[in-house]
C-alpha positions as CSV (number, residue, x, y, z in Angstrom):
1,M,-15.4,-7.7,-11.8
2,Q,-18.8,-9.4,-11.6
3,R,-19.4,-12.2,-9.1
4,R,-19.9,-14.8,-11.9
5,D,-16.5,-13.8,-13.3
6,F,-14.9,-14.3,-9.9
7,L,-16.4,-17.8,-9.6
8,R,-15.3,-18.7,-13.1
9,S,-11.7,-17.6,-12.6
10,G,-11.7,-19.2,-9.2
11,A,-12.7,-22.5,-10.8
12,N,-10.0,-22.3,-13.4
13,L,-7.3,-21.5,-10.9
14,A,-8.5,-24.0,-8.4
15,A,-7.6,-26.7,-10.9
16,L,-3.9,-25.6,-10.6
17,G,-3.9,-26.9,-7.0
18,T,-4.2,-30.5,-8.2
19,L,-1.7,-30.3,-11.1
20,S,0.8,-33.1,-11.0
21,A,4.1,-33.3,-12.8
22,A,2.5,-35.4,-15.5
23,A,-0.4,-33.1,-16.0
24,V,1.5,-29.8,-16.3
25,A,1.8,-29.5,-20.1
26,D,1.1,-31.5,-23.2
27,E,4.8,-31.8,-24.2
28,P,6.1,-35.4,-24.3
29,A,7.5,-36.6,-21.1
30,A,10.4,-38.1,-23.1
31,A,11.6,-34.6,-24.1
32,P,12.7,-32.6,-21.0
33,L,12.3,-28.9,-21.2
34,R,15.6,-27.2,-22.0
35,V,15.8,-24.5,-19.2
36,A,18.4,-21.8,-18.4
37,L,18.7,-19.6,-15.3
38,V,20.0,-16.1,-15.4
39,G,20.7,-15.0,-11.8
40,C,21.8,-17.8,-9.5
41,G,21.2,-16.3,-6.1
42,W,18.6,-17.1,-3.5
43,Y,15.4,-16.9,-5.5
44,G,16.9,-17.9,-8.8
45,K,17.8,-21.3,-7.5
46,T,14.5,-21.6,-5.6
47,D,12.5,-20.8,-8.7
48,L,14.5,-23.3,-10.7
49,F,14.0,-26.1,-8.2
50,H,10.3,-25.5,-8.0
51,L,10.1,-25.7,-11.8
52,M,12.0,-29.0,-11.7
53,Q,9.4,-30.3,-9.3
54,V,6.5,-29.8,-11.7
55,A,7.9,-30.8,-15.1
56,P,10.7,-32.9,-16.7
57,V,13.6,-30.4,-17.0
58,E,17.1,-30.4,-18.3
59,V,19.0,-27.4,-17.1
60,V,21.2,-26.5,-20.0
61,G,22.9,-23.4,-18.6
62,L,23.4,-21.2,-15.6
63,C,24.5,-17.6,-15.7
64,D,25.7,-15.2,-13.0
65,V,28.3,-12.5,-12.6
66,D,29.6,-14.2,-9.5
67,S,31.6,-17.2,-10.7
68,A,31.6,-18.8,-7.2
69,M,27.8,-18.5,-6.9
70,V,27.1,-20.0,-10.4
71,A,29.6,-22.8,-9.8
72,A,27.8,-23.7,-6.5
73,A,24.5,-23.6,-8.3
74,A,25.7,-26.0,-11.0
75,D,26.7,-28.5,-8.3
76,L,23.2,-28.3,-6.7
77,V,21.5,-28.7,-10.1
78,A,23.6,-31.7,-10.9
79,G,22.4,-33.4,-7.8
80,R,18.8,-32.6,-8.6
81,Q,18.3,-33.4,-12.3
82,P,17.7,-37.0,-13.4
83,S,20.6,-36.8,-15.9
84,G,23.0,-35.9,-13.2
85,K,24.7,-33.6,-15.6
86,K,26.4,-30.4,-14.3
87,P,25.1,-27.6,-16.6
88,P,27.7,-25.3,-18.2
89,V,28.1,-21.9,-16.5
90,F,28.4,-18.4,-18.0
91,G,29.0,-14.9,-16.9
92,D,27.2,-13.2,-19.7
93,Y,23.5,-14.1,-20.6
94,R,24.1,-13.3,-24.3
95,V,26.7,-16.1,-24.5
96,L,24.4,-18.4,-22.6
97,L,21.5,-17.8,-25.1
98,A,23.8,-18.2,-28.1
99,E,25.5,-21.4,-26.9
100,T,22.7,-23.4,-25.1
101,R,19.6,-22.4,-27.1
102,P,17.1,-23.0,-24.2
103,Q,13.4,-23.2,-24.6
104,V,12.7,-21.5,-21.2
105,V,14.7,-18.9,-19.4
106,L,14.2,-17.9,-15.8
107,V,15.4,-14.3,-15.0
108,A,16.1,-13.8,-11.3
109,T,18.7,-11.1,-11.3
110,P,18.6,-7.8,-9.3
111,D,15.8,-5.6,-10.6
112,H,18.0,-3.4,-12.8
113,W,19.0,-6.5,-14.8
114,H,15.5,-7.9,-15.5
115,C,14.8,-6.1,-18.7
116,L,17.7,-6.8,-21.1
117,P,17.9,-10.6,-20.5
118,M,14.2,-11.0,-20.7
119,I,14.0,-9.1,-24.1
120,A,17.1,-11.0,-25.4
121,A,15.5,-14.3,-24.4
122,C,12.3,-13.4,-26.3
123,Q,14.3,-12.4,-29.3
124,A,16.0,-15.8,-29.1
125,G,12.7,-17.6,-29.2
126,C,12.5,-18.5,-25.5
127,D,9.6,-18.3,-23.2
128,V,10.4,-16.5,-19.9
129,Y,9.7,-16.5,-16.2
130,V,10.9,-13.1,-14.9
131,Q,10.9,-12.0,-11.3
132,K,9.1,-8.9,-10.1
133,P,9.1,-6.0,-10.4
134,I,9.6,-6.6,-14.0
135,S,11.6,-3.5,-14.6
136,F,13.6,-0.7,-13.0
137,D,11.8,2.1,-14.9
138,V,8.5,2.3,-16.7
139,V,9.7,2.4,-20.3
140,E,11.7,-0.8,-19.7
141,G,8.4,-2.4,-18.7
142,R,6.7,-1.2,-21.9
143,A,9.5,-2.6,-24.0
144,M,9.3,-6.0,-22.2
145,V,5.6,-6.2,-23.0
146,A,6.3,-5.3,-26.6
147,A,9.0,-7.9,-26.9
148,A,6.8,-10.7,-25.6
149,R,4.0,-9.7,-28.0
150,K,6.2,-9.1,-31.1
151,H,8.0,-12.5,-30.7
152,G,5.0,-14.4,-29.6
153,R,6.4,-15.6,-26.3
154,T,4.8,-16.7,-23.1
155,V,6.1,-14.6,-20.2
156,Q,5.1,-15.3,-16.6
157,V,6.0,-12.8,-13.9
158,G,7.0,-14.0,-10.4
159,L,3.9,-12.6,-8.8
160,Q,3.0,-15.9,-7.3
161,R,0.4,-14.5,-4.9
162,R,-1.9,-15.0,-7.9
163,S,-1.3,-18.7,-7.5
164,T,-1.2,-19.0,-3.7
165,P,-3.7,-21.6,-2.5
166,H,-4.8,-20.0,0.8
167,L,-5.2,-16.6,-0.8
168,L,-7.3,-18.0,-3.7
169,E,-9.4,-19.8,-1.1
170,A,-10.0,-16.5,0.8
171,R,-11.0,-14.8,-2.5
172,D,-13.5,-17.6,-3.3
173,R,-14.9,-17.7,0.2
174,Y,-15.3,-14.0,0.9
175,I,-15.0,-11.9,-2.3
176,A,-16.6,-14.2,-5.0
177,T,-19.5,-15.1,-2.7
178,G,-20.2,-11.5,-1.7
179,K,-19.6,-12.2,2.0
180,L,-17.2,-9.3,2.2
181,G,-19.7,-7.0,0.5
182,K,-18.8,-3.9,-1.5
183,I,-15.0,-3.1,-1.3
184,A,-14.0,0.5,-1.5
185,A,-10.8,0.6,0.5
186,V,-7.7,-1.6,0.8
187,D,-4.7,-1.2,3.0
188,I,-1.3,-2.8,1.9
189,H,1.5,-2.5,4.4
190,S,5.1,-3.5,5.4
191,Y,6.5,-3.0,8.8
192,Y,9.7,-5.0,8.1
193,G,12.9,-3.3,9.2
194,S,15.9,-2.3,7.0
195,R,19.6,-1.7,7.5
196,A,20.9,1.7,8.5
197,A,23.9,1.8,6.2
198,F,26.4,-0.2,4.2
199,P,30.0,-0.6,5.3
200,P,32.7,1.6,3.6
201,A,33.6,1.0,0.0
202,A,35.9,-1.9,-0.7
203,T,37.4,-4.0,-3.5
204,P,34.9,-6.4,-4.9
205,P,35.6,-10.1,-4.4
206,A,37.8,-11.7,-7.1
207,T,34.8,-13.9,-8.1
208,L,32.5,-11.0,-8.7
209,D,32.5,-9.1,-12.1
210,W,31.4,-5.8,-10.6
211,E,31.4,-4.0,-13.9
212,M,28.9,-6.5,-15.3
213,Y,26.9,-6.5,-12.0
214,C,26.3,-2.8,-12.4
215,G,25.6,-3.2,-16.1
216,P,23.3,-0.4,-17.4
217,A,23.1,1.1,-13.9
218,P,25.6,3.7,-12.7
219,L,29.0,2.2,-11.8
220,I,29.0,2.7,-8.1
221,D,31.5,1.7,-5.4
222,F,31.2,-1.9,-4.2
223,R,30.3,-2.2,-0.6
224,P,30.5,-5.3,1.6
225,Q,27.1,-6.8,2.4
226,L,25.6,-5.4,-0.8
227,H,26.1,-8.7,-2.7
228,P,24.4,-11.2,-2.8
229,R,21.1,-10.0,-1.2
230,A,21.3,-6.5,0.1
231,W,21.2,-4.9,-3.3
232,R,17.6,-4.0,-2.6
233,D,18.9,-1.3,-0.4
234,C,20.7,0.3,-3.3
235,I,18.8,3.1,-5.1
236,E,20.8,2.3,-8.3
237,F,19.5,-1.3,-8.5
238,S,16.2,-1.3,-6.7
239,N,12.9,0.5,-6.2
240,G,13.0,-0.4,-2.5
241,Q,10.3,-2.1,-0.6
242,T,7.7,-0.5,-2.8
243,G,9.0,-2.4,-5.8
244,D,9.7,-5.5,-3.7
245,L,6.8,-5.9,-1.3
246,C,4.1,-3.5,-2.2
247,V,4.0,-4.9,-5.8
248,H,3.1,-8.4,-4.6
249,F,-0.1,-7.4,-2.7
250,Y,-1.0,-4.5,-5.0
251,D,-0.9,-7.0,-7.8
252,L,-3.0,-9.4,-5.8
253,V,-5.6,-6.7,-5.1
254,R,-5.8,-5.8,-8.7
255,F,-6.3,-9.5,-9.6
256,F,-9.0,-10.1,-7.0
257,L,-10.9,-6.9,-7.7
258,G,-10.4,-6.7,-11.5
259,L,-8.5,-3.4,-11.4
260,S,-6.4,-2.1,-14.3
261,W,-4.4,1.2,-14.2
262,P,-5.0,3.6,-11.4
263,K,-6.4,7.0,-12.3
264,R,-4.0,8.8,-10.0
265,I,-1.0,8.0,-7.8
266,A,0.2,10.1,-4.9
267,A,2.9,9.4,-2.3
268,T,4.8,11.0,0.5
269,G,7.7,9.8,2.7
270,G,11.5,9.5,2.5
271,A,14.5,8.3,4.4
272,L,13.2,9.7,7.7
273,L,15.0,7.6,10.3
274,R,18.3,6.7,8.7
275,P,21.3,9.0,9.5
276,A,21.6,11.9,7.0
277,D,25.0,10.6,5.9
278,S,23.8,7.0,5.4
279,T,25.1,5.2,2.3
280,I,21.5,4.0,1.8
281,R,19.4,6.5,0.0
282,L,16.2,4.6,-0.4
283,H,13.1,5.5,1.6
284,D,12.3,3.9,4.9
285,T,8.9,5.5,5.2
286,Q,6.2,5.9,2.6
287,T,2.5,6.3,2.2
288,A,1.2,5.9,-1.3
289,L,-2.4,6.2,-2.7
290,F,-3.4,4.2,-5.8
291,D,-6.7,5.9,-6.8
292,H,-8.8,3.5,-8.8
293,G,-11.9,5.7,-8.4
294,H,-14.4,3.3,-6.8
295,V,-11.6,1.6,-4.9
296,Q,-8.8,3.4,-3.0
297,V,-5.7,1.3,-2.4
298,V,-3.2,2.7,0.2
299,W,0.4,1.4,0.7
300,T,2.0,2.1,4.1
301,Q,5.7,1.4,4.6
302,R,7.4,2.0,7.9
303,N,10.8,0.2,8.6
304,W,11.1,1.4,12.1
305,G,9.0,1.5,15.4
306,E,6.6,-1.2,16.5
307,N,4.5,-3.4,14.3
308,P,0.8,-2.7,15.1
309,D,-0.3,-6.2,14.1
310,P,2.4,-8.9,14.8
311,A,0.5,-11.5,12.8
312,Y,0.5,-9.4,9.7
313,P,3.9,-7.5,9.4
314,W,3.4,-7.6,5.6
315,G,0.1,-8.0,3.9
316,A,-3.2,-6.5,2.8
317,T,-6.5,-5.7,4.4
318,L,-9.7,-5.4,2.3
319,Y,-12.5,-3.4,3.9
320,G,-16.0,-4.3,2.7
321,D,-19.3,-3.1,3.9
322,K,-20.0,-6.6,5.3
323,G,-16.7,-7.4,6.8
324,T,-12.9,-7.2,6.9
325,L,-10.5,-9.6,5.2
326,K,-6.8,-9.7,6.2
327,L,-4.3,-11.4,3.8
328,S,-0.7,-12.4,4.2
329,V,1.7,-14.9,2.8
330,Q,1.1,-17.0,5.9
331,S,-2.6,-16.7,6.6
332,Y,-5.9,-15.0,6.2
333,D,-8.5,-13.8,8.7
334,F,-12.1,-12.8,8.0
335,Q,-14.2,-10.8,10.4
336,P,-17.8,-10.2,9.5
337,K,-19.3,-6.8,10.4
338,G,-20.9,-6.8,13.8
339,G,-18.6,-9.4,15.3
340,G,-18.9,-13.2,15.6
341,G,-18.2,-15.8,13.0
342,A,-14.5,-15.0,12.5
343,E,-12.7,-17.4,10.2
344,H,-9.0,-18.2,9.8
345,G,-6.9,-20.0,7.2
346,T,-3.2,-20.7,6.8
347,F,-0.8,-21.4,3.9
348,L,-0.6,-24.8,2.3
349,D,2.5,-26.5,3.8
350,E,3.8,-29.2,1.5
351,R,7.1,-29.9,3.2
352,E,6.1,-33.5,3.9
353,Q,5.4,-34.1,0.2
354,H,8.6,-32.2,-0.9
355,P,11.4,-32.9,1.6
356,E,13.8,-31.4,-0.9
357,D,12.3,-28.0,0.1
358,V,13.7,-28.5,3.6
359,A,17.0,-29.6,2.2
360,H,17.3,-26.4,0.3
361,K,17.3,-24.2,3.3
362,E,16.6,-21.0,1.3
363,T,13.1,-22.3,0.3
364,E,10.3,-20.2,1.8
365,P,7.7,-22.9,3.0
366,F,4.8,-20.4,2.7
367,A,5.7,-19.7,-1.0
368,A,6.7,-23.2,-2.2
369,A,3.2,-24.4,-3.0
370,A,2.4,-21.1,-4.6
371,T,5.5,-21.1,-6.8
372,R,5.0,-24.7,-7.9
373,R,1.5,-23.8,-9.0
374,H,2.7,-20.6,-10.7
375,M,5.3,-22.6,-12.6
376,A,2.6,-25.1,-13.6
377,D,0.4,-22.3,-14.9
378,F,3.3,-20.9,-16.9
379,L,4.0,-24.2,-18.6
380,A,0.3,-24.9,-19.2
381,A,-0.1,-21.5,-20.7
382,R,3.0,-22.1,-22.9
383,A,1.5,-25.5,-24.1
384,A,-2.0,-24.1,-24.7
385,G,-0.8,-20.8,-26.4
386,R,-2.7,-18.7,-23.8
387,R,-1.7,-15.9,-21.4
388,P,-0.5,-17.1,-18.0
389,V,-2.1,-15.9,-14.8
390,A,0.6,-13.3,-14.2
391,D,1.2,-12.3,-17.8
392,I,3.9,-9.8,-18.5
393,A,1.3,-7.1,-19.3
394,E,-0.3,-7.5,-15.8
395,G,3.2,-7.5,-14.2
396,H,3.9,-4.3,-16.0
397,V,0.8,-2.5,-14.6
398,S,1.6,-3.5,-11.1
399,S,5.4,-2.8,-11.4
400,A,4.9,0.5,-13.1
401,A,2.4,1.7,-10.6
402,C,4.9,1.0,-7.8
403,I,7.7,2.8,-9.7
404,L,5.3,5.7,-10.2
405,A,4.6,5.9,-6.5
406,N,8.3,6.4,-5.9
407,L,8.3,9.0,-8.6
408,A,5.3,10.9,-7.1
409,M,7.1,10.9,-3.8
410,R,10.2,12.3,-5.4
411,L,8.3,15.0,-7.3
412,G,6.1,15.9,-4.4
413,R,2.9,15.8,-6.4
414,T,0.2,13.5,-7.7
415,I,0.7,11.8,-11.1
416,A,-2.4,11.3,-13.3
417,L,-2.7,8.4,-15.7
418,D,-4.9,7.6,-18.6
419,G,-6.4,4.1,-19.2
420,E,-3.2,2.9,-20.9
421,G,-0.8,3.9,-18.1
422,N,0.4,7.1,-19.8
423,V,1.2,10.2,-17.7
424,V,-1.3,13.0,-18.3
425,G,-0.4,16.7,-18.1
426,D,3.0,16.4,-16.5
427,P,5.9,16.5,-19.0
428,E,8.5,16.4,-16.3
429,A,7.2,13.2,-14.8
430,D,6.8,11.7,-18.3
431,A,10.5,12.4,-19.0
432,L,11.5,10.5,-15.9
433,L,9.9,7.3,-17.0
434,T,13.2,6.3,-18.6
435,R,16.5,6.4,-16.8
436,S,19.8,6.9,-18.6
437,Y,21.7,3.7,-19.3
438,R,25.4,3.5,-18.8
439,A,27.4,3.0,-22.0
440,P,27.6,0.7,-23.9
441,W,24.2,-0.6,-22.9
442,Q,21.3,0.8,-24.8
443,H,17.9,1.4,-23.2
444,P,15.2,-0.5,-25.1
445,T,11.9,1.0,-26.1
446,P,8.8,-0.7,-27.5
447,E,9.9,0.3,-31.0
448,T,13.4,-1.2,-30.7
449,V,12.7,-4.8,-29.5
């Protein structure tokens, strides 16, 4: 990306930082947006509450396979929305779509349940905000892009690093101005820990529809602690920290540097520290290379041992020939080549302006300002008929690349891609881009949406 393009895009996104509730979209203030949420856990409620902070909203339906969780969410929503109404609750997103006819649907389920509700919402004429990674497998992602385009829907992906004020500030100060110089190498890393195992299998809680929870994934035994938040440690539901954490900063790097599909993806690692008989089969160690030719992006995951940089347990480091730029959700640090002149920035803390963030204890303070701006961009794009900053196609590239890193690790070889993200010269890898769905669920393709 040329410097002038960086500056132009920086100016456009900077405007998001000053958006108020009245300036989000051109829709009449007297007509609240009809919104539904599918997935009422931690981040689902957080996303919904941030949307409610930037636009007039009437929550017309909530859906979750846990009846206790969705009922609790309905109580919280009733206390937040101006109408005071408690929205109806559902256990099946298809019934929610048919009975409530929302304009916007937020999808914040576990990863294996992102695809089908998003496509169904597009088919029902809804615009969608879907969490990352957009899909569990690569072909799901292709189908999601096709659904958005075929039905003319605005779809924003929850890759809110693209709307994070301090990260955009760092981009504009050091990348757009050329202070970082030519960038040829980027390190993305996570040194967060992970659990060693799940408890023994048990009967699911009476409030949890375990059959529906598993959905198109294999019907595995329920294990305590798995629900509501530890599903990310289940290989049946998640692509692990590569799909959860790598995707955020890999997407940001692509955004900042104007990168599309990598030319090659290689990865090594595995579950190297967990006991051999652990009930968790996802990797705890991984090194992946996303080869973009002129830029090499390396992902390092190590869920054990010491963190070599306590201030940056999860983040990205961009190496330029004029300096080094460290980025995290909390801060940035720029160090020019040769020493001296180091500069530091921190996240935009808006808790004083939004005390309700503190009241909702699950809110991440470092992400709140970013998510509000990301929601504002989604609604502005919807009103203007343009693509949002984290359009579904961009979310697909970043998500699929991370999924392919796991596949390259599993196969033990490099995967080559063409400019459209198709696997080149590896029929076995190509066949693994789609996982089998459990009946009666049908795996979507770009042709069937």
